[in-house]
Structures are given as structure tokens and as C-alpha cells.
N, C-alpha and C positions, 0 to 999 in steps of 0.2 A: 504494500500500500504506500503510495507516494502522495504526500500532501504538500502543496506549495503555500507558504505563508508570506504575506507581505504586510508591511506596516503603512497604514494610511493616516495622515495627519488630520486632526479635527479642528474646525474653526480656523483653518489656515495655519495658526500657530498655537498648538496645544499638545496634549498627551497623545502618544501614538497607540492605536489599538491594533492588536494582531488579528488579521482577517484571514480565514481559511477559505481557499478557493479550490 
């Protein structure tokens, strides 16, 4: 099982949330 995770910035400048795609 291969999962790609990328971090997407919130409110342009804020905490990064790990998103699984």
C-alpha cells in the first residue's frame, strides 16, 4: 500500500495539515 502525503498551507500563512491522497 502506497500513500502519498503532502502538506497544504491554511489561510495562506498558517499551520500545515497533512493530507492523504
